[in-house]
C-alpha positions in Angstrom: 48.7 -89.5 -16.3 46.1 -91.8 -17.6 47.5 -91.7 -21.2 50.9 -93.1 -20.2 48.8 -96.4 -19.0 46.8 -96.4 -22.1 49.9 -96.2 -24.5 52.1 -99.0 -22.3 48.7 -101.2 -22.7 48.2 -100.5 -26.4 52.1 -101.5 -27.1 51.8 -104.8 -25.7 50.9 -107.8 -27.6 47.4 -109.2 -27.2 47.7 -112.6 -28.1 50.4 -115.2 -27.5 53.3 -115.1 -30.4 55.8 -112.6 -31.2 55.5 -108.9 -29.6 54.4 -106.3 -31.9 56.8 -104.3 -34.2 56.2 -100.9 -32.9 56.7 -99.2 -29.9 55.1 -96.2 -27.5 56.6 -93.5 -29.8 55.0 -94.9 -32.9 51.6 -94.7 -31.1 52.1 -91.1 -30.0 53.1 -89.9 -33.6 50.3 -92.2 -34.8 47.5 -90.4 -32.8 49.2 -86.9 -33.2 49.1 -87.3 -37.2 45.4 -88.7 -36.8 44.7 -86.0 -34.9 46.0 -83.2 -37.3 45.2 -84.9 -40.7 42.5 -87.4 -40.1 41.1 -89.2 -41.9 44.2 -91.0 -42.5 44.5 -93.7 -45.1 46.9 -96.8 -44.0 49.3 -96.2 -46.8 50.0 -92.6 -45.3 50.3 -93.8 -42.1 52.9 -96.2 -42.9 55.0 -93.7 -44.4 54.7 -91.4 -41.7 55.6 -93.8 -38.9 58.1 -95.8 -41.1 56.4 -99.1 -40.6 55.4 -102.0 -42.8 51.6 -102.6 -44.0 51.6 -105.7 -41.7 52.7 -103.7 -38.9 50.4 -100.9 -39.4 47.5 -103.3 -39.3 48.6 -104.6 -36.2 49.2 -101.1 -34.7 45.6 -99.9 -35.8 44.2 -103.2 -34.1 45.7 -102.0 -30.9 44.4 -98.6 -31.2 41.1 -100.0 -32.2 41.1 -102.4 -29.1 41.7 -99.4 -26.9 38.8 -97.4 -28.6 41.2 -94.8 -29.6 40.7 -94.6 -33.2 37.8 -95.9 -35.9 38.0 -96.8 -39.5 36.1 -96.1 -42.3 36.3 -96.2 -46.2 37.6 -92.4 -45.9 40.5 -93.4 -43.5 41.4 -93.5 -39.7 40.0 -91.2 -37.5 40.2 -90.6 -33.7 37.4 -91.6 -31.3 36.1 -89.1 -28.7 38.4 -91.0 -26.1 41.4 -90.9 -28.9 41.0 -87.0 -29.1 41.3 -86.8 -25.4 44.3 -88.8 -25.0 45.8 -86.7 -28.1 44.9 -83.6 -26.4 46.3 -84.6 -23.1 49.6 -85.5 -24.8 49.9 -82.4 -26.7 49.6 -80.6 -23.4 52.7 -82.1 -22.2 54.7 -82.9 -25.0 55.3 -80.7 -28.0 55.6 -81.4 -31.7 59.0 -82.3 -32.6 61.1 -80.0 -34.5 64.4 -79.9 -36.5 67.6 -78.5 -34.9 70.9 -78.3 -36.5 73.8 -80.3 -35.3 75.9 -78.5 -32.3 78.2 -79.2 -29.6 75.2 -80.4 -27.4 74.0 -83.1 -30.2 75.4 -86.4 -31.0 74.1 -87.2 -34.1 73.8 -86.0 -37.6 69.8 -85.7 -37.4 68.5 -84.0 -34.4 64.8 -83.4 -33.2 63.8 -81.4 -30.4 60.7 -81.7 -28.2 59.5 -79.7 -25.2 58.1 -81.5 -22.1 55.8 -79.3 -19.9 56.4 -79.2 -16.2 58.6 -82.2 -15.6 62.0 -80.7 -14.5 61.7 -82.2 -11.0 61.4 -85.4 -12.6 65.2 -85.2 -14.2 67.9 -86.9 -12.2 70.6 -86.3 -14.5 69.8 -87.1 -18.4 70.9 -90.5 -18.1 67.4 -92.2 -18.2 66.4 -90.1 -21.1 69.4 -90.9 -23.0 69.0 -94.7 -22.4 65.2 -94.4 -23.4 66.5 -92.9 -26.6 69.2 -95.4 -27.4 66.6 -98.3 -26.9 64.6 -97.3 -29.5 67.5 -96.9 -32.0 68.9 -93.3 -31.6 72.2 -92.4 -30.6 71.1 -90.6 -27.7 69.2 -87.7 -26.1 70.4 -84.5 -24.7 68.2 -83.1 -21.9 68.0 -79.6 -20.7 66.0 -77.9 -18.0 64.5 -74.6 -17.4 64.8 -73.2 -14.1 65.0 -69.6 -12.5 64.9 -68.3 -16.2 67.9 -70.4 -17.6 68.4 -73.3 -19.6 71.0 -75.8 -18.3 72.1 -79.4 -18.3 71.0 -81.2 -15.2 73.8 -81.7 -12.6 76.4 -79.9 -14.8 77.6 -76.6 -12.9 79.2 -74.7 -16.0 77.5 -73.1 -18.5 77.1 -75.6 -21.5 76.1 -72.9 -23.7 79.4 -70.7 -23.1 81.0 -72.0 -26.7 77.4 -71.9 -28.3 74.9 -69.2 -27.1 73.3 -69.1 -30.4 71.9 -72.5 -29.7 70.6 -71.5 -26.4 68.7 -68.6 -27.9 67.5 -70.8 -30.9 66.1 -73.1 -28.4 64.4 -70.5 -26.0 63.2 -68.6 -29.1 61.6 -71.6 -30.5 60.1 -73.5 -27.7 59.7 -70.8 -25.2 60.3 -72.8 -22.2 58.4 -72.0 -18.8 59.5 -72.3 -15.3 60.2 -76.2 -14.5 60.0 -77.2 -18.3 62.2 -79.7 -20.1 64.1 -79.6 -23.4 65.0 -82.9 -25.3 67.1 -83.4 -28.2 66.8 -86.6 -29.7 70.1 -87.7 -32.1 70.1 -90.4 -34.6 71.6 -91.1 -38.3 68.0 -90.2 -39.5 65.2 -87.8 -38.8 62.6 -90.4 -37.9 64.6 -92.2 -35.6 65.9 -89.0 -34.0 62.0 -87.9 -33.5 61.2 -91.2 -32.0 64.2 -91.0 -29.9 63.0 -87.9 -28.3 59.6 -88.9 -27.9 60.7 -91.9 -26.0 62.9 -89.9 -23.7 59.9 -87.5 -23.1 57.6 -90.4 -22.5 60.3 -91.8 -19.8 60.4 -88.2 -18.3 56.4 -88.2 -17.8 56.6 -91.7 -16.3 59.0 -90.5 -13.7 56.9 -87.4 -13.2 53.9 -89.5 -12.9 55.4 -91.6 -10.0 56.3 -88.6 -8.3 52.9 -87.2 -8.4 
């Protein structure tokens, strides 16, 4: 998936000095926000991403260097290449959605993302958990949808035995199809939970890409 390489490149520092104070999940959320709401001003993007003005300027510079966005007086918009990348991401990673605390979650705030057709790339879910923790979340719960059932990888028993309503809510809201992955990012605040879920989703797609 070419989009993954572009995101990795855009998150790297482009000159000697300190690494940028943003990560790939920030870029994903930025592109999706600009795609949905553009033109977007810097102040609004700063609030959306929870980043300071200086970091937003650097993020914009990195996206401009990749020819993904362009800036004008009305605000920031996606270029043709940026729209293509945002569309590719949208096909594989859903928008994040709030989800209540349950026996499957590990934080007060939880955000769910559906990753399309990537269940074969899941080993046990530890890689997704670690990716979420790396960006500041408390963890991530990974579920796979196979043979019409939503389950936790490498766990034989039904993890929804004590919480059937949770399973029904996930299936009803996200409508997973065969080989899809459901990731729940958990943290002490909503934005970090979302970034944890996005980081885990990107880790999943990278693993799937290596298998292709």
